[in-house]
Structures are given as C-alpha cells and as structure tokens.
C-alpha positions as CSV (number, residue, x, y, z in Angstrom):
1,M,-66.3,38.5,81.4
2,T,-67.7,35.2,80.2
3,A,-70.2,34.6,77.4
4,A,-72.9,34.1,80.1
5,D,-72.1,37.4,81.7
6,T,-72.2,39.1,78.3
7,N,-75.6,37.6,77.6
8,E,-76.8,38.6,81.1
9,A,-75.6,42.2,80.6
10,D,-77.3,42.4,77.2
11,S,-80.6,41.2,78.7
12,Q,-80.4,44.0,81.3
13,P,-82.7,47.0,80.7
14,N,-81.0,50.0,79.3
15,E,-82.7,52.4,81.8
16,P,-81.1,52.7,85.2
17,T,-83.3,51.7,88.2
18,A,-84.3,54.1,90.9
19,R,-81.7,52.4,93.2
20,M,-79.0,53.0,90.6
21,L,-79.9,56.7,90.2
22,T,-79.9,57.2,94.0
23,W,-76.5,55.6,94.2
24,A,-75.2,57.8,91.3
25,R,-76.5,60.9,93.0
26,N,-74.9,60.0,96.4
27,S,-71.7,59.0,94.8
28,T,-71.5,62.3,92.9
29,L,-72.1,64.2,96.1
30,Y,-69.4,62.2,97.9
31,R,-66.8,62.7,95.2
32,L,-67.5,66.4,94.7
33,S,-67.4,67.0,98.5
34,R,-63.9,65.6,98.6
35,Q,-62.3,67.4,95.6
36,M,-62.9,69.4,92.5
37,L,-63.4,67.3,89.4
38,T,-63.8,67.9,85.7
39,E,-66.9,66.6,83.9
40,K,-64.8,63.9,82.3
41,Q,-63.3,62.8,85.7
42,L,-66.7,62.6,87.3
43,S,-68.2,60.7,84.4
44,D,-65.3,58.2,84.2
45,A,-65.4,57.7,88.0
46,I,-69.2,57.0,88.1
47,R,-68.9,54.6,85.1
48,R,-66.0,52.7,86.7
49,K,-67.7,52.3,90.1
50,A,-71.1,51.5,88.6
51,K,-69.5,48.8,86.6
52,E,-68.1,47.3,89.8
53,K,-71.2,47.8,91.9
54,F,-73.9,46.7,89.4
55,N,-72.0,44.0,87.5
56,P,-73.3,42.8,85.0
57,I,-74.5,46.1,83.6
58,A,-75.2,47.2,80.0
59,A,-73.1,49.9,78.4
60,P,-76.1,52.1,77.7
61,T,-77.1,51.9,81.4
62,L,-73.5,52.9,82.4
63,Q,-73.7,55.9,80.1
64,A,-77.1,56.9,81.5
65,L,-75.8,56.8,85.0
66,A,-72.7,58.9,84.1
67,D,-74.9,61.4,82.3
68,Y,-77.3,61.6,85.2
69,A,-74.4,62.2,87.6
70,V,-73.0,65.0,85.5
71,A,-76.4,66.6,85.1
72,F,-77.0,66.4,88.8
73,A,-73.6,68.0,89.5
74,Y,-74.4,70.9,87.2
75,E,-77.8,71.3,88.9
76,Q,-76.0,71.6,92.2
77,N,-73.5,74.1,90.7
78,A,-70.8,71.7,91.9
79,L,-69.2,71.1,88.5
80,D,-67.4,73.9,86.6
81,D,-64.5,73.0,84.2
82,N,-63.6,76.8,83.8
83,N,-63.2,77.2,87.6
84,Y,-61.3,73.9,87.8
85,A,-58.9,74.9,85.1
86,S,-58.3,78.3,86.6
87,V,-57.7,77.0,90.1
88,S,-55.5,74.2,88.9
89,A,-53.4,76.5,86.7
90,R,-52.8,79.0,89.6
91,S,-51.9,76.2,91.9
92,A,-49.5,74.6,89.4
93,V,-47.7,77.9,88.9
94,R,-47.3,78.2,92.6
95,N,-45.7,74.7,92.5
96,G,-43.3,75.6,89.7
97,K,-45.0,74.0,86.8
98,S,-44.6,75.4,83.3
99,R,-47.5,76.5,81.1
100,R,-46.8,73.6,78.7
101,M,-47.0,71.1,81.6
102,I,-50.2,72.7,83.0
103,A,-51.9,72.7,79.6
104,Q,-51.0,69.1,79.0
105,K,-52.3,68.0,82.5
106,L,-55.6,69.9,82.0
107,A,-56.1,68.3,78.6
108,T,-55.6,64.8,80.0
109,K,-58.2,65.6,82.7
110,G,-60.7,66.3,79.9
111,V,-60.8,70.1,80.0
112,A,-61.7,71.6,76.6
113,A,-58.9,73.4,74.7
114,E,-60.7,76.8,74.8
115,T,-61.0,76.5,78.6
116,V,-57.3,75.6,78.9
117,E,-56.4,78.6,76.8
118,T,-58.4,80.9,79.0
119,A,-56.8,79.4,82.2
120,M,-53.3,79.9,80.7
121,I,-53.9,83.7,80.5
122,E,-53.4,83.8,84.2
123,T,-50.1,81.9,84.3
124,N,-46.6,83.3,84.2
125,D,-43.8,81.0,83.1
126,L,-41.1,83.2,84.5
127,V,-42.6,83.1,88.0
128,A,-43.1,79.3,87.7
129,A,-39.5,78.8,86.6
130,V,-38.2,80.9,89.5
131,I,-40.2,78.7,91.9
132,F,-39.0,75.6,90.2
133,A,-35.4,76.8,90.6
134,R,-36.0,77.6,94.2
135,K,-37.4,74.1,94.9
136,R,-34.5,72.4,93.0
137,R,-31.8,74.8,94.3
138,F,-30.9,75.9,90.7
139,G,-29.7,79.2,89.3
140,P,-30.0,82.0,91.9
141,Y,-30.7,79.4,94.7
142,R,-27.7,77.2,93.9
143,T,-25.8,76.1,97.0
144,V,-22.9,74.3,95.3
145,E,-20.2,75.5,92.9
146,L,-21.2,75.7,89.2
147,D,-19.3,73.6,86.8
148,D,-20.1,72.4,83.3
149,K,-21.8,69.3,84.5
150,R,-24.0,71.2,86.9
151,K,-24.8,73.8,84.3
152,L,-26.0,71.2,81.8
153,K,-28.0,69.4,84.6
154,E,-29.8,72.6,85.5
155,L,-30.6,73.8,82.0
156,S,-31.8,70.3,81.0
157,A,-34.1,70.2,84.0
158,F,-35.8,73.4,82.9
159,A,-36.3,72.0,79.4
160,R,-37.6,68.6,80.7
161,N,-40.2,70.5,82.8
162,G,-41.6,72.4,79.9
163,F,-39.8,75.7,80.2
164,S,-38.4,77.3,77.0
165,F,-34.6,77.7,76.7
166,E,-35.0,81.5,77.0
167,I,-36.9,81.3,80.3
168,G,-34.5,78.6,81.7
169,K,-31.5,80.6,80.7
170,K,-32.9,83.8,82.2
171,V,-33.6,82.2,85.6
172,F,-30.3,80.4,85.4
173,D,-28.4,83.7,85.0
174,M,-30.4,85.6,87.7
175,D,-28.9,86.5,91.0
176,H,-30.8,85.9,94.3
177,D,-32.2,89.4,94.6
178,E,-33.6,89.4,91.0
179,A,-35.3,86.1,91.6
180,N,-36.9,87.3,94.8
181,D,-38.1,90.5,93.1
182,V,-39.8,88.4,90.4
183,L,-41.6,86.4,93.2
184,L,-42.5,89.4,95.3
185,N,-43.7,91.6,92.4
186,T,-46.0,89.1,90.7
187,P,-49.5,88.4,92.0
188,T,-50.4,84.7,92.4
C-alpha cells in the first residue's frame, strides 16, 4: 500500500455504504450455506474479502462490515459456536483425533475456552485412539511383525497425536476383539 492509498483509505467514510452492507449479507449467506463457521472465522473471512473487494477501505469500515455480517448470521440462527464445537469434536473423535488435538484446533478457530471444555465432555480418548490405531494399522490392527523399532514407532505416533502414554499403551496392548468391543460399545 502506497502513501497515496493510505491517505485515500483514511479519507473514506467509516460507515459502510448500503452496497457494502448488501455485499456483506450476501457473502455471509453464501459462506454459511457452504459450511459451518465460527464467529471468528466468519468475521475474518468478511474482513479479508472486503479488503480485496473495496480497496482502499478504512479499518473502522472493515470492522463495521464484519460486525454486521456476524450480527446478521446470528439473526438468521446460522452461527452457533457451541454447536460448531460439539459437531467438530464428535467428528474429530470419529477420525481418530485426541482430545488435546481437538481442543487445540477449536481454540485456533476462535472458539471460547468454556465452549471447548463443554464440547470435550462428549469426547472419548480411548475410542479415538482405537480409531487412530485402526487407521494406521497399529496395535491390535497391526499386520506386520512387532519388533523394537516398530514398537517405538507406534507408541511415538500415539504421543505425537496428543494421546497420553497410558492411552497409547493400553491400545497398543489390546487384542483385535478388545479393540472392536471398544468401538462397538461406545456411542458416537
């Protein structure tokens, strides 16, 4: 951005125009019709696209557009961080993600810590670890002979993916039937 662009952006009014607000509303509807978003994700996306579309644009105007988009999404009942966290957590467990990894990802998406804690109540690290083992063919799903190198590789993979040593060791030592029982007897 050059000095002329900065002066032009500063001379822009801080209130968004009717055209900008219509664009923000339509952009919000489009984004939320395609996928669930958190409040932070929607705000960031609107800010980023508005900066491209209405360049030069003043920072207060960008913030006003983002706030308008978030308020509009709430009016339409299309934005709910609690629901987003709950759905994301259940989906992540079904994909073999640990509680630690799920919480970290939700935090980076802008979900509040209390909301993350509530969503974590529904997760089960043992089930996630068994699913992780099945996907990677570890522990009870191993198809190759176990040697010291393989044992270290498997236990390290559990740790790198956020599972505690106890959970990783428990799944590592399970037999195939025990692992399947964990999966069958746990609601998802």
